[in-house]
C-alpha positions in Angstrom: 1.8 -115.6 -44.4 1.1 -112.6 -46.7 3.7 -111.2 -49.1 2.2 -107.7 -48.8 0.3 -106.3 -45.8 -1.7 -103.0 -46.0 -2.7 -101.1 -42.9 -5.5 -98.5 -43.3 -6.8 -96.3 -40.5 -10.5 -96.4 -40.7 -12.8 -93.4 -40.0 -11.6 -91.1 -37.3 -14.3 -88.6 -36.2 -16.6 -87.7 -33.3 -17.9 -90.5 -31.2 -21.5 -89.9 -32.2 -20.7 -90.3 -35.9 -20.6 -93.6 -37.8 -17.2 -95.1 -38.4 -18.3 -98.1 -40.5 -16.9 -97.4 -43.9 -14.2 -99.2 -46.0 -12.1 -97.3 -48.5 -11.4 -98.7 -51.9 -7.6 -98.0 -52.3 -6.1 -100.7 -50.1 -8.4 -103.4 -51.6 -7.6 -102.2 -55.2 -3.9 -102.7 -54.4 -4.7 -106.1 -53.0 -6.5 -107.1 -56.1 -3.7 -105.8 -58.4 -1.0 -107.6 -56.4 -2.9 -110.9 -56.3 -3.4 -110.8 -60.0 0.4 -110.5 -60.2 0.8 -113.6 -58.1 1.4 -112.1 -54.6 -0.5 -112.9 -51.5 -2.0 -110.0 -49.5 -3.8 -109.0 -46.3 -5.5 -105.8 -45.5 -5.9 -104.7 -41.9 -8.7 -102.1 -41.7 -9.8 -99.7 -38.9 -6.4 -99.8 -37.1 -7.3 -96.6 -35.3 -9.9 -98.6 -33.5 -7.5 -101.4 -32.4 -5.2 -101.6 -29.4 -1.6 -102.1 -30.1 -1.8 -105.7 -28.7 -4.7 -106.5 -31.0 -2.7 -105.2 -34.0 0.2 -107.4 -33.0 -2.0 -110.4 -32.6 -3.4 -109.9 -36.2 0.1 -109.3 -37.6 1.3 -112.5 -36.0 -1.2 -114.4 -38.2 0.0 -112.8 -41.5 3.6 -111.4 -41.0 6.6 -113.7 -41.6 9.7 -114.4 -43.6 7.7 -114.3 -46.8 6.4 -110.7 -46.2 8.0 -108.3 -48.6 6.5 -105.1 -47.4 4.0 -103.6 -45.0 2.3 -100.4 -46.1 0.3 -97.6 -44.6 -2.5 -96.1 -46.7 -2.7 -92.4 -46.3 -5.8 -91.4 -48.3 -8.3 -91.3 -45.4 -5.7 -91.5 -42.7 -5.0 -87.9 -41.7 -6.3 -84.4 -41.1 -4.2 -81.4 -42.2 -3.9 -78.9 -39.4 -4.7 -75.4 -40.6 -1.9 -73.0 -39.8 -2.7 -70.4 -37.2 -2.5 -66.7 -38.1 0.4 -66.3 -35.7 2.6 -68.3 -38.1 4.1 -70.4 -35.4 2.7 -73.8 -36.3 4.1 -76.2 -39.0 1.7 -76.9 -41.7 2.7 -80.5 -42.1 3.4 -82.4 -38.9 4.5 -86.0 -38.4 1.3 -86.7 -36.6 -0.7 -85.6 -39.7 0.8 -88.6 -41.6 -1.2 -91.0 -39.5 -3.9 -89.0 -37.7 -3.0 -90.6 -34.5 -0.3 -90.7 -31.9 3.1 -91.1 -33.6 4.3 -93.4 -30.8 1.5 -95.8 -31.7 2.7 -96.1 -35.3 6.3 -96.3 -34.2 5.4 -99.3 -32.0 3.7 -101.0 -35.0 6.8 -100.4 -37.2 9.2 -101.6 -34.5 7.1 -104.8 -34.2 7.2 -105.4 -37.9 10.9 -104.9 -38.2 11.7 -107.2 -35.2 9.4 -110.0 -36.6 10.2 -109.8 -40.3 12.6 -108.4 -42.9 9.7 -106.4 -44.5 10.2 -102.9 -45.8 7.8 -100.2 -44.8 5.8 -98.3 -47.5 3.7 -95.2 -47.2 1.2 -94.6 -50.0 -2.1 -93.1 -51.0 -3.3 -89.7 -52.2 -1.6 -87.6 -49.5 1.8 -89.2 -49.9 3.3 -86.3 -51.8 2.7 -83.9 -48.9 4.6 -86.1 -46.5 7.4 -87.5 -48.6 10.5 -87.9 -46.5 8.7 -86.8 -43.2 9.1 -90.1 -41.3 12.6 -91.7 -41.4 10.9 -95.0 -40.5 9.5 -95.2 -44.1 11.6 -97.0 -46.7 9.5 -96.2 -49.7 6.9 -93.6 -50.6 4.6 -94.3 -53.5 2.8 -91.2 -55.0 -0.4 -91.4 -57.0 -2.7 -94.2 -58.0 -0.5 -97.1 -57.1 -2.5 -100.0 -58.5 -0.7 -99.2 -61.8 2.8 -99.7 -60.4 2.5 -101.7 -57.2 3.4 -105.0 -58.7 6.6 -103.5 -60.2 7.4 -101.8 -56.8 7.0 -105.1 -55.0 9.2 -107.0 -57.5 11.9 -104.3 -57.0 11.7 -104.5 -53.1 11.8 -108.3 -53.3 14.8 -108.5 -55.6 16.7 -105.4 -54.7 17.5 -104.9 -58.3 17.0 -101.3 -59.2 17.0 -102.1 -62.9 13.7 -103.8 -62.4 12.1 -100.5 -61.6 12.1 -97.3 -63.7 11.5 -93.8 -62.3 13.1 -94.6 -58.9 14.2 -91.6 -56.9 16.6 -92.2 -53.9 17.0 -89.4 -51.4 19.3 -89.0 -48.4 18.1 -86.8 -45.6 20.2 -84.6 -43.3 20.0 -87.3 -40.6 21.6 -89.8 -42.9 18.4 -91.8 -43.6 17.7 -92.8 -47.2 14.2 -93.3 -48.7 12.9 -94.2 -52.1 10.1 -92.4 -53.9 8.1 -93.9 -56.8 5.6 -91.7 -58.7 2.8 -93.8 -60.2 2.1 -91.1 -62.8 5.0 -92.6 -64.9 2.9 -95.8 -65.3 0.0 -96.0 -67.7 -3.4 -96.3 -66.1 -4.7 -99.9 -65.9 -7.3 -100.9 -68.4 -10.8 -100.4 -66.9 -11.6 -104.1 -67.5 -8.7 -104.8 -65.1 -9.8 -102.8 -62.0 -12.2 -105.3 -60.5 -12.1 -105.5 -56.7 -13.1 -109.0 -55.7 -14.9 -108.2 -52.5 -16.1 -111.8 -52.3 -12.6 -112.9 -51.2 -12.9 -114.2 -47.7 -9.7 -112.6 -46.5 -11.3 -109.1 -47.0 -13.4 -109.9 -44.0 -16.6 -108.2 -45.1 -19.4 -107.9 -42.6 -22.8 -109.4 -43.5 -24.8 -107.0 -45.7 -22.0 -104.4 -45.5 -22.2 -101.5 -47.9 -19.0 -101.4 -50.0 -17.1 -99.0 -52.3 -17.2 -99.8 -56.0 -15.4 -98.2 -58.8 -17.4 -98.1 -62.1 -15.3 -95.5 -63.9 -12.2 -93.4 -63.3 -11.5 -89.8 -64.1 -13.7 -86.8 -65.1 -14.6 -85.3 -68.5 -14.4 -81.8 -66.9 -11.4 -79.6 -65.9 -12.6 -77.4 -63.2 -9.8 -74.9 -62.5 -9.8 -75.5 -58.7 -9.8 -79.3 -59.0 -6.6 -81.2 -58.0 -7.8 -84.7 -59.1 -5.8 -86.6 -61.7 -7.3 -87.8 -65.0 -9.2 -84.5 -65.6 -10.5 -83.9 -69.1 -10.9 -87.5 -70.1 -12.8 -88.2 -73.3 -16.4 -89.1 -73.1 -16.9 -92.9 -73.0 -13.4 -93.7 -71.7 -12.2 -95.2 -68.5 -15.5 -96.9 -67.9 -15.9 -100.5 -66.8 -17.9 -103.1 -68.8 -21.5 -102.9 -67.6 -22.0 -106.7 -67.7 -19.0 -107.2 -65.5 -20.3 -104.6 -63.0 -23.6 -106.4 -62.8 -21.9 -109.8 -62.4 -19.8 -108.4 -59.5 -22.8 -107.0 -57.7 -24.7 -110.3 -58.0 -21.7 -112.2 -56.7 -21.2 -109.9 -53.7 -24.9 -110.1 -52.9 -24.8 -113.9 -53.1 -21.7 -113.9 -50.8 -22.7 -111.3 -48.1 -26.3 -110.2 -48.9 -24.8 -106.7 -49.8 -27.1 -104.4 -51.6 -25.6 -101.0 -50.7 -22.6 -99.2 -52.4 -20.4 -96.2 -52.2 -19.9 -95.6 -56.0 -16.5 -93.8 -56.1 -16.6 -92.4 -59.7 -15.3 -88.8 -59.8 -18.5 -87.8 -61.6 -21.1 -90.6 -61.8 -23.4 -88.9 -64.4 -20.8 -87.3 -66.7 -21.8 -89.6 -69.5 -25.5 -89.9 -70.3 -25.0 -93.2 -72.3 -23.2 -94.6 -69.3 -26.2 -93.7 -67.0 -28.7 -95.3 -69.4 -26.7 -98.5 -69.7 -26.2 -98.7 -65.9 -29.9 -98.1 -65.4 -30.7 -101.2 -67.4 -28.2 -103.2 -65.4 -29.2 -101.9 -61.9 -32.9 -102.3 -62.5 -32.5 -105.9 -63.7 -30.6 -107.1 -60.6 -32.2 -109.8 -58.5 -32.3 -107.3 -55.6 -33.0 -103.5 -55.2 -29.6 -101.7 -54.9 -29.0 -98.6 -52.9 -26.1 -96.3 -53.5 -24.5 -92.9 -52.9 -22.3 -91.1 -55.3 -21.0 -87.8 -56.7 -23.1 -86.2 -59.4 -23.1 -83.0 -61.4 -26.4 -81.1 -60.9 -25.8 -79.1 -64.1 -25.8 -82.3 -66.1 -29.2 -83.3 -64.6 -30.3 -79.8 -65.7 -29.1 -80.6 -69.2 -30.6 -84.1 -69.2 -33.6 -83.9 -66.9 -34.6 -87.6 -67.5 -31.4 -88.5 -65.5 -33.3 -87.5 -62.3 -35.8 -90.4 -62.8 -33.1 -92.8 -63.9 -30.9 -92.2 -60.9 -33.9 -92.6 -58.5 -35.0 -95.8 -60.2 -31.4 -97.2 -60.1 -31.4 -96.8 -56.3 -29.5 -93.6 -55.6 -30.3 -92.6 -52.0 -27.6 -90.0 -51.5 -25.6 -87.7 -53.7 -23.0 -84.9 -53.3 -23.2 -82.0 -55.7 -20.0 -79.9 -56.1 -22.0 -76.7 -56.6 -19.0 -74.7 -55.4 -20.5 -71.2 -55.9 -23.7 -69.2 -56.5 -21.7 -66.2 -57.6 -22.1 -65.9 -61.4 -18.7 -64.6 -62.3 -16.9 -67.0 -60.0 -18.8 -69.9 -61.5 -17.7 -68.9 -65.0 -14.1 -68.5 -63.8 -13.9 -72.2 -62.6 -15.7 -73.6 -65.6 -19.3 -73.9 -64.4 -21.5 -71.8 -66.6 -25.0 -72.5 -65.4 -26.4 -69.3 -63.9 -27.0 -69.5 -60.1 -30.7 -68.8 -60.5 -31.0 -71.9 -62.7 -28.9 -73.9 -60.2 -31.4 -73.0 -57.5 -34.4 -73.8 -59.6 -33.0 -77.2 -60.5 -32.2 -77.9 -56.8 -35.8 -77.1 -55.8 -37.1 -79.3 -58.6 -34.9 -82.2 -57.5 -35.9 -81.7 -53.8 -39.5 -82.2 -54.7 -38.9 -85.1 -57.1 -36.5 -86.9 -54.8 -38.3 -86.3 -51.5 -37.8 -89.3 -49.2 -35.8 -90.9 -52.0 -32.5 -89.2 -52.1 -30.7 -86.8 -49.6 -28.7 -84.2 -51.4 -25.4 -82.7 -50.1 -23.9 -79.5 -51.5 -20.4 -78.1 -51.2 -19.5 -74.4 -51.5 -16.0 -73.0 -51.9 -15.2 -69.6 -50.4 -12.5 -67.5 -52.0 -13.0 -67.9 -55.7 -11.8 -65.1 -57.9 -14.9 -62.9 -57.8 -16.2 -63.7 -54.3 -17.0 -60.9 -51.9 -18.0 -60.6 -48.3 -21.5 -59.5 -49.4 -21.8 -62.6 -51.6 -20.8 -64.7 -48.6 -23.6 -63.1 -46.5 -26.2 -63.8 -49.3 -25.0 -67.4 -49.6 -25.4 -68.1 -45.9 -28.8 -66.4 -45.9 -30.0 -68.7 -48.7 -28.6 -71.9 -47.2 -30.3 -71.1 -43.9 -33.8 -70.7 -45.4 -36.4 -73.3 -44.2 -37.1 -74.3 -47.7 -33.4 -74.7 -48.8 -33.5 -77.8 -51.0 -30.2 -79.3 -49.8 -30.3 -81.7 -46.9 -26.7 -81.2 -46.1 -24.3 -78.2 -46.7 -20.6 -77.8 -46.2 -18.5 -74.7 -46.7 -14.7 -74.8 -47.5 -12.0 -72.3 -48.1 -10.4 -72.6 -51.5 -7.4 -74.9 -51.2 -4.4 -73.9 -53.3 -0.8 -75.2 -53.0 2.1 -72.9 -53.7 3.9 -74.9 -56.4 7.2 -73.0 -55.7 7.4 -75.0 -52.4 8.5 -78.6 -52.6 5.8 -79.9 -50.2 3.2 -79.0 -52.8 4.8 -80.1 -56.0 3.4 -83.4 -57.3 0.5 -85.1 -58.9 -2.4 -83.1 -57.3 -2.2 -79.5 -58.5 -5.0 -77.5 -59.9 -5.0 -75.0 -62.7 -5.4 -72.2 -60.1 -2.4 -73.7 -58.2 -0.3 -73.8 -61.4 -1.1 -70.3 -62.5 -2.2 -68.4 -59.4 -1.2 -64.9 -60.6 -3.4 -65.2 -63.7 -6.4 -65.5 -61.4 -5.3 -62.9 -58.9 -3.8 -65.2 -56.1 -0.6 -64.5 -54.3 1.5 -66.5 -51.8 3.3 -64.3 -49.3 3.7 -66.6 -46.3 7.1 -68.4 -46.4 6.1 -71.0 -43.8 2.6 -71.8 -45.2 2.3 -73.2 -48.7 -1.5 -73.0 -48.7 -1.9 -69.4 -47.3 -3.0 -67.6 -50.5 -4.2 -64.1 -50.7 -6.6 -62.5 -53.2 -5.8 -58.8 -52.9 -8.3 -57.4 -55.4 -11.2 -59.0 -53.3 -9.5 -58.4 -49.9 -9.7 -62.1 -49.2 -7.3 -64.7 -47.9 -7.2 -68.4 -47.1 -7.1 -67.7 -43.4 -10.1 -65.3 -43.6 -12.1 -67.7 -45.8 -11.3 -70.6 -43.5 -12.7 -68.6 -40.5 -15.8 -67.7 -42.5 -16.3 -71.3 -43.6 -16.0 -72.5 -40.0 -18.6 -69.9 -38.8 -21.0 -70.9 -41.6 -20.6 -74.6 -40.9 -21.4 -74.0 -37.3 -24.6 -72.1 -38.1 -25.7 -74.6 -40.7 -24.8 -77.8 -38.8 -28.1 -78.0 -36.7 -30.1 -78.0 -39.9 -28.1 -80.7 -41.7 -29.2 -84.3 -42.3 -27.0 -87.0 -43.4 -26.6 -87.1 -47.2 -24.2 -88.1 -50.0 -21.8 -90.9 -49.0 -22.8 -90.7 -45.4 -26.1 -92.5 -46.2 -24.4 -95.8 -46.8 -22.0 -95.3 -43.8 -25.0 -94.9 -41.5 -26.9 -97.8 -43.0 -23.8 -99.8 -42.3 -24.0 -98.8 -38.6 -27.6 -99.8 -38.3 -29.5 -96.6 -38.8 -32.8 -97.0 -40.7 -33.2 -95.4 -44.1 -36.5 -93.8 -43.0 -34.7 -92.0 -40.1 -31.9 -90.8 -42.4 -34.5 -89.2 -44.6 -36.5 -87.7 -41.7 -34.0 -86.8 -38.9 -31.3 -84.2 -38.5 -27.7 -85.1 -37.4 -28.6 -84.1 -33.9 -31.8 -86.1 -33.9 -29.9 -89.2 -35.1 -27.4 -88.8 -32.3 -30.2 -88.5 -29.7 -32.1 -91.5 -31.0 -29.2 -93.9 -31.6 -26.3 -94.9 -29.4 -23.7 -94.4 -32.1 -20.6 -95.3 -29.9 -22.3 -98.6 -29.1 -23.2 -99.3 -32.7 -19.7 -98.5 -33.9 -18.2 -100.7 -31.2 -20.5 -103.6 -32.2 -19.5 -103.4 -35.9 -15.8 -103.0 -35.3 -15.8 -105.9 -32.9 -17.7 -108.0 -35.5 -14.9 -107.2 -37.9 -12.2 -108.1 -35.3 -13.9 -111.4 -34.7 -13.7 -112.1 -38.5 -10.0 -111.5 -38.2 -9.7 -114.2 -35.6 -9.5 -112.0 -32.5 -11.4 -113.0 -29.3 -13.7 -110.1 -28.6 -17.0 -109.5 -26.9 -19.5 -108.4 -29.5 -22.4 -108.0 -27.0 
């Protein structure tokens, strides 16, 4: 029986999309806990299990030795946008789990009737839902691998003196919950964040592409960014290259895995790091393939990175381009002129043709944005020779820090000082509904524009960025990913059947009797 059990949702999306992707957080916690001497079990993809199947799996791992069972929130929910009518709540109980609440309640009831385990809710979205569900005993905010061993010892012993920074809250309904914020703990040393995917109880599929963390944090401090560990010093929070290589060889020897989602906030932020990893990746006994997040402006500064990344095996990347409006780019800390951005993208598209699919994200609602700029942006992204294989538009996301729901670890410079940049919050019921009066823009308006732009661009999109590994996991050929649009992939492949096959293979590894076809 496991001391700690982590339930994570898996990928919820349209049936014609791939759902075969693990997320790193639950397995990092498992590794940190096992290093501290606890036994663990991670149940993935629970959104694709029946209640009876979940109960059967819990029966194998839940018992009197179980200290807690946790829900991982990071990829487990979708925030509903508030309607312009102002009648909808921004944060709903259903958003905590991105599924029917009754389903989760049934799981929690089963846990409580078959053990004395406490219920934890953690992950990157926890601060938005703290106290929402009275079924939760403890909410853990932030990167919990730093504090989870201490949290577990506290829950096991009941001795509050064993845990610093504990906040106890009593709600109006009389329920009491605990909150622990991981930011009070120092970040773990980077040589101590290994995730041992070769552990048999992780139930990895043969040749499955997996997430791997090589570094943590970002040397930049973009003013819209809410990620923690911004502005780190160059050369810090990076894992030892020899250890990374050893891990990749061991995982390959165990499962035949050659594909990775590299989760670094900015993979190419350190040129020395890229050159060292290039030596390691190109000396592996197999040809790796990976997707990751990179900065295009750094490739512009260090053009040789384009060849290094391709030689290392990068087949998909996401560029946070954010804007092609020059003044808005400067305002967020990106100084490369939009014309140079475009030139570099065209150059990369030619160099990486049939080698790497590029995805680009654009934020609508930055300080100097205008409606005419939006029209120009859409026109460029719809051109037949647009160098990006996949494009997504987003409204600028800000949280009103004056409202409790938005106060916590994940707040941007814009969010902390909105008035300096021209933003106002005038909606009492919606903590993300900003307005930008001098540009006659708002969150609601930019959200509608982003939705319209995404609908127009969608038929031209191919899979790119992290999606490359996810679709390889499902069984799509790399050649088709380079060649075919999203619609064409859906027409050629029976994605629901492929998803069901892989999920059932995973269930079989867990010990369930299923028909894998």
